[in-house]
LONUDREN-299896 format. One record per residue (C-alpha): residue in one letter; x, y, z. Coordinates in steps of 0.2 Angstrom, whole numbers, plus 5000, padded with zeros to 4 digits. Layout:
! LONUDREN-299896
aXYZ ...
***
This chain:
! LONUDREN-299896
m529549305241 s531449355238 t532049515246 n533549525233 p533249695224 n533749625208 a532549485209 l531249595214 w531449695198 d531349535188 s529749505197 c529149675192 l529649645174 l528649475174 l527049565180 i527249715168 k527449585153 s525849505158 n524949675157 v525649745140 s525849675123 e527449585118 q527949735106 q527649865120 f528649755132 n530149735120 t530149915116 w529950005132 f530349885146 k531549755141 p532949885138 i532849945156 m534249885167 f534149875186 e535649965194 s535349975213 f534149995227 n534550085243 e533350025257 a533850165269 t533350305257 r532050195248 t532850245231 l532750135216 i533950175201 l533550105184 q534650125168 v533750175152 p534350215135 s533750395133 n532850545140 f531450505128 f531250335137 v530950425153 e529650545145 y528750405136 l528650295152 e528050425163 g526850485150 n526050315145 y526450185159 v526550285175 g525050205182 l525650025178 l527450065186 n526650135201 k525649985205 v527049855200 l528449945210 t527349965225 k526849785225 y528649725226 f529649865233 g528349935245 t527650115247 g528650275248 l529850225234 r530850355225 l531250305207 n532750375198 y533350345180 r535150355173 i535350375155 m536550255146 v537550305131 d538750155127 k539850035136 t541350145137 h540350295143 k539050215153 l538150345163 t537850525158 q536250595166 e535150555181 v533350605180 e532450605197 p530550595196 e529350605210 p529250465223 v528350315215 a526850335227 d526550505220 i526750475202 d524850455198 k524450625205 s525950715198 a525950645180 a524850785173 k525950915182 r527550835175 e527150865157 h527351055160 a528751045173 n530251145169 k531551025177 t533351005170 p534150835174 t535750835184 v537150805172 l538450685179 d539650665165 a538950725149 a540050725133 k540050885123 p539050855107 q540050885091 d539651015079 i538450975065 d537951025047 s536651155050 q535851125032 l535551305031 d535551405014 p536851535016 r536051635002 h534551675013 t535051805025 f534251955033 a535352065022 n534352015007 y532651995016 i531752155011 e530652225024 g528852275020 d527152295029 s526752105025 n528352045035 k528852175047 l528352085063 p528951915059 r530651985052 s530852095068 v530551955080 g531551835070 l533051945070 s532851975089 i532851785092 a534351765081 e535351895091 h534751845108 p534351655107 r534551625125 t532951725129 t531451615131 q530151745124 f529251695108 n529651515110 p529151425099 m529051545084 f527651485073 i527751565056 y526351535043 g525851605026 p525451555008 s526751484996 g527951604990 c527851735004 g529551715010 k529351585025 t530851475020 h531951635017 l531551705034 i531851545045 n533451515036 a533951695039 i533651665058 g534751515058 v536151595047 r536151745059 t536251645074 k537751545068 e538651705063 l538451775081 y538551605091 p539551485080 q539551355095 k537651335094 r536951185086 v535751245074 l534851135062 y533651165048 v532551025042 s531051005031 a529550915039 r529650785025 l531450745028 f531150735047 q529750605043 v530850505031 q532250505044 y531050445058 t530350305047 d532150245042 a532650245061 v531150135065 l531550015051 k533350005057 n532849995075 c533750145081 t532350265085 n533250315102 d534750365092 f533650475081 i532750555096 n534350575106 f535150675091 y533750795089 q533750825108 t535450895107 i534951035095 d535051215102 m533951295088 l532851175078 i532051245063 v530651145054 d529951195038 d528251145030 i527551055046 q525851045037 e526650885030 w526350795046 v524450815046 s523850635050 a525650565052 t525250505070 k526850425074 t527950565067 q526850685078 e527150585093 t528950575091 f529150765088 f528050795103 h529350715114 i530850805105 f529850975107 n529550945125 h531350905129 l532051055119 f530751175127 r531051125144 n532851155142 g532651325135 k533151275117 r532451375102 i531051305091 i530651385074 l529151315064 a528551365047 c526851315040 d525651365026 r524151385038 p523951435056 p523851305070 v521951315071 d521851255053 l522951105055 q521650975055 g522350805059 m523750875070 s523650815088 d522850935101 r524350925112 l525550975098 l524351115093 t524351185111 r526251185111 f526351275093 s525251405100 c526151445117 g527451555109 l527251675095 i526051645080 a526651765066 e525851785049 l526851815033 e525651895020 k526051895001 p527052054997 n526052204990 i526552284974 q527752404982 l528652274992 c528752164976 v529552314967 d530852334981 i531252154981 l531452154962 n532652314963 s533652234977 k533952074966 i534252174950 k535552284960 r536352124967 d536452034950 g537152194941 l535652204929 h534852344920 i532952334919 p531852484915 e530652544929 e529152504918 v529652324916 v529952314935 a528252384939 f527452264926 i528252114934 a527852164951 q525952184947 t525952024937 a526851904949 n525351874960 g526351924976 s527551774975 v529351804979 r529751644970 d528851704954 l529851864955 e531551784956 g531051654942 v530551794931 i532151894934 n533251734931 s532251704915 l532451874909 l534351864912 a534451704903 f533551764888 s534551924887 v536151834887 v535751684875 y534851794862 n535951954865 c534452064867 k533952204879 i532752184893 d531152274888 m529252264890 r529152144875 l530352024882 a529552034899 e527851994893 r528551844883 v529351784899 i527951814911 k526751704901 r527951554903 a528551594921 v526951654930 k525251584931 i524051724926 d522251714930 n521151694914 e519751784922 p520351924933 l519252004946 t518252154940 m517652304950 d515852234949 d516452064956 i517252154971 l515752274974 d514552124973 s515552024986 v515852174998 c513952224997 n513352045000 h514552035015 f514052195023 n512252175018 v512152345009 s511652394991 t512852444978 t511852604976 a512152644994 v514052624992 m514052734977 s513052864986 r513753014996 s512952955012 r514152955027 k513252815036 r514552705044 d514052545036 y514052625019 v515752705022 v516552545028 a515952445013 r516552585001 q518252595009 v518452405008 s517852404990 m519252524986 y520552434996 l520152264988 a520052344970 q521852414972 k522452244979 y521652134967 t521552234951 k522752334940 i521452474939 p522352644943 a521752734959 s520952874949 r519852744939 i519352654955 g518752814962 k517652854947 l516952674947 v516452694966 g515352844965 g516352964955 r517653004968 d519453064965 h521152964967 s521553054984 t519952974992 v520452804986 i522152824993 h521452885010 s520152745010 c521552615007 t522652685021 q521152685033 v520752495029 e522652455031 n522852535048 r521252455054 l521752285048 k523352295060 i522352325076 d520552255073 k520552065072 m518652055069 f518852175054 c520352075048 s519251915048 e517852005039 v519052065025 q519751885024 s518051815022 i517751935007 e519351885000 n518951695002 s517351724992 f518351784977 k519051614975 l517351544973 k517051674959 r518551614949 
***
């Protein structure tokens, strides 16, 4: 057997080729170039195209590499990688994993290791187009009970991106609740304070299209290398990746690289990680290791505040009763609110008419989907009583038994949330109580929802039952 290190590596490649498919060999082993072998230090250096190569090889072929290299180079071998960029700038990074003999037992640990490669001669990345929408800022992101936590944490991240707390930040909520605005605001504020930071906003759909295009053009490594240079990566609508296995796998390696190097990751989704059926477990684990923040649909008061902010910003004059009507009818969707205001403005300009209730009612029918069968007080009482296993008579009674009180308060809270019935009327429908009792009950429920996860889950279950009724 030849003792020439270069020839030994060629023998390694032949043995590897006989143990993997042709596609696997051409993709992951053929691009590797032998550089040197130091017999005294037992150090083998191989050149690879990217950090992604290192992560993939050690995540998928560490056992094979261990056996093959031990066979031809012997035991106690230390394997180092050097990252190639191009012919004029050949070596940029050296990645030093564990000795080959220890690879098998250290592979599981390596996935969670926080080791930054030694930079030998790294070129400074050029600035990029962040793809952020400059209109979406914290200045016009109105704070309310439904978004207070995500907004506060998002602003803190933007102002202190170097901290590793709350990384990644996973924001979820229904369509129209303000997710895209918030994640853009984080990016915009970061660029204002740290213009040198490489911040990138991308939709999950566009990321997937870019990845597919890179595969077709055989430049996947360039695609991955680019994303690994980002300081703050913001990805919107990641539910689009459900069942997209290859895209998930690629993003997993990008995520790992960014996370290990202290880079910021902001993710937005229409559901929490636990409900992302079809997403790989290892990605879900990473999504859940930072902060999971829910954005709820804005309540009526927040809708009013959002409308007033936009009206003031656009220099409009809209009566308070019209604002209240729009807030109550837009189903808690910020997009619907903005759409209605824009439509009102267009109608008033084109037809030279004032904005009043008559015009608002006309526009609402065209701009907002209104439920044909709105919930009634009876619907709400039935759902609440069935959930808590109490009778409607008990809820209507004056009894202070705990189960009855909870059901009574939840009924009032949901009635105020899902109907346009005034508080005074809700009180009369629930055992002839006054409006102050309704307000107190709603406050009690709202406060408990903030601290009691079990109670929050119960109320959510009742709300889900409403969908079956409609």
